[in-house]
C-alpha positions in Angstrom: -118.7 -6.0 -56.0 -116.4 -7.4 -53.4 -113.8 -5.1 -51.8 -110.5 -6.7 -51.2 -108.1 -5.9 -48.4 -104.3 -5.6 -48.6 -102.7 -5.5 -45.2 -99.4 -3.7 -44.7 -98.8 -3.9 -41.0 -95.2 -2.8 -41.3 -96.5 0.7 -42.2 -98.2 1.2 -38.8 -94.9 2.1 -37.1 -94.3 4.7 -39.8 -97.7 6.3 -39.8 -97.8 6.5 -36.0 -94.3 7.8 -35.4 -93.5 11.5 -35.6 -90.2 13.2 -35.7 -90.8 14.4 -32.1 -90.9 10.7 -30.9 -87.5 9.9 -32.5 -84.7 11.2 -30.3 -81.6 12.2 -32.2 -81.0 11.2 -35.8 -82.1 7.7 -36.8 -79.5 7.6 -39.5 -76.7 8.6 -37.1 -77.9 5.9 -34.7 -77.9 3.3 -37.4 -74.4 4.1 -38.7 -72.9 4.5 -35.3 -74.4 1.2 -34.1 -72.3 -1.9 -33.8 -71.4 -3.6 -37.1 -72.9 -6.8 -35.7 -76.3 -5.1 -36.0 -76.0 -4.1 -39.7 -78.5 -6.7 -40.8 -81.0 -5.6 -38.2 -80.5 -2.0 -39.3 -80.6 -3.0 -43.0 -77.2 -1.3 -43.4 -75.7 -3.0 -46.5 -72.4 -1.2 -47.0 -70.0 0.9 -45.0 -67.6 3.1 -47.1 -65.0 5.6 -46.0 -67.3 8.6 -45.6 -70.7 7.3 -46.6 -72.8 4.2 -46.1 -75.7 2.5 -47.8 -78.9 1.1 -46.3 -82.3 -0.1 -47.3 -85.2 2.3 -46.7 -87.3 0.6 -44.1 -90.4 2.4 -45.6 -89.6 1.7 -49.3 -91.3 3.2 -52.2 -90.5 0.0 -54.1 -88.5 -3.2 -53.6 -84.8 -2.5 -53.5 -85.2 1.1 -52.4 -81.7 2.1 -51.1 -80.3 5.2 -49.5 -76.7 6.5 -49.6 -75.8 8.7 -46.7 -72.8 10.4 -45.3 -71.6 9.4 -41.8 -71.5 13.0 -40.8 -74.8 14.6 -39.8 -75.2 17.2 -42.6 -78.3 18.6 -44.2 -76.9 19.9 -47.5 -74.4 19.0 -50.1 -72.5 22.2 -49.4 -71.7 20.9 -45.9 -69.9 17.9 -47.3 -66.3 17.8 -48.4 -65.5 17.2 -52.1 -64.2 13.7 -51.2 -67.5 12.9 -49.4 -69.5 14.1 -52.4 -67.4 12.0 -54.8 -67.9 8.9 -52.7 -71.7 9.7 -52.4 -72.2 9.9 -56.2 -69.8 7.0 -56.9 -71.7 4.7 -54.6 -75.0 5.9 -56.0 -73.6 4.8 -59.4 -72.3 1.5 -58.0 -75.5 0.6 -56.3 -77.6 1.5 -59.4 -75.5 -0.9 -61.4 -75.7 -3.6 -58.6 -79.5 -3.3 -58.4 -79.7 -3.4 -62.2 -77.9 -6.8 -62.2 -79.8 -8.1 -59.3 -83.4 -7.0 -60.0 -83.4 -6.0 -63.7 -85.5 -2.9 -63.2 -86.7 -0.8 -66.2 -85.4 2.4 -64.7 -84.6 4.3 -61.5 -85.7 7.3 -59.5 -82.6 8.8 -57.9 -83.0 11.9 -55.8 -82.1 14.0 -52.9 -84.8 16.0 -51.0 -83.2 18.9 -49.3 -85.4 20.4 -46.7 -88.9 19.5 -45.4 -90.6 21.6 -48.1 -88.9 19.5 -50.7 -90.2 16.3 -49.3 -87.4 15.2 -46.9 -89.0 13.1 -44.1 -85.7 13.4 -42.2 -84.3 16.8 -43.4 -81.4 17.1 -41.0 -79.3 14.2 -42.5 -78.8 14.3 -46.2 -79.5 11.1 -48.1 -79.7 10.0 -51.7 -82.7 7.7 -52.6 -82.2 5.0 -55.2 -85.6 3.6 -56.2 -85.7 0.7 -58.8 -88.7 1.1 -61.1 -90.5 -1.4 -63.4 -92.9 -0.5 -66.2 -96.4 -0.7 -64.7 -95.2 -0.7 -61.1 -97.2 2.4 -60.4 -100.9 1.8 -60.2 -104.0 2.9 -58.3 -102.8 1.5 -55.0 -100.5 4.3 -53.9 -102.8 7.0 -55.3 -106.2 5.7 -54.1 -105.4 3.1 -51.5 -102.4 5.0 -50.0 -100.6 1.6 -50.0 -97.6 0.3 -51.8 -97.5 -3.2 -53.0 -94.0 -4.7 -52.5 -93.3 -8.3 -53.8 -90.4 -9.0 -51.4 -89.8 -8.5 -47.7 -86.9 -6.3 -46.6 -84.9 -9.2 -45.1 -85.0 -11.0 -48.5 -84.0 -7.9 -50.4 -81.2 -7.3 -47.8 -79.9 -10.8 -48.2 -79.8 -10.7 -52.0 -78.1 -7.3 -52.1 -75.4 -8.2 -49.5 -74.8 -11.6 -51.3 -74.1 -9.8 -54.6 -72.2 -7.0 -52.9 -69.9 -9.6 -51.3 -69.3 -11.1 -54.7 -68.5 -7.7 -56.3 -67.5 -5.3 -53.6 -66.8 -1.7 -54.6 -63.1 -0.9 -54.5 -61.1 2.1 -55.8 -58.6 -0.4 -57.2 -61.2 -2.1 -59.4 -62.4 1.1 -60.9 -65.8 0.5 -59.3 -67.7 -2.2 -61.1 -69.9 -1.3 -64.1 
């Protein structure tokens, strides 16, 4: 029996970086960075009080996160307006990803606190993970490796292209 290898060099940075090595909040650094670096930061959308970005260590292709600009760890620390924009953009991007990638479903979640699985527990974020029937197999369980069919730059470009064609606006009632 021949044993195959699947190389995922992009994961090396993740497995060798600890929270201690990252100064400040990576999410705050990305949203406070210059708009000209949005592509480099995989930041796809800037709203009034929240923004959307690709997860650079995705669970699946199209894995987005919706985050408040303010550095808050819980929903209770957010204003009602921020909460509304957070869930509205979660809905919007779920619909956008449905049109773009035709997933069979989604995992949408917020991990509040390290014990709940938050890798970065000081800055609240909503995960939107597209799922396809059969996309979960032995690789993540046994091989501790995820198989992603598209690189982040390609996913970023496709999302931003469709987002530019159908931007979320309060006047349009948020596209469905």
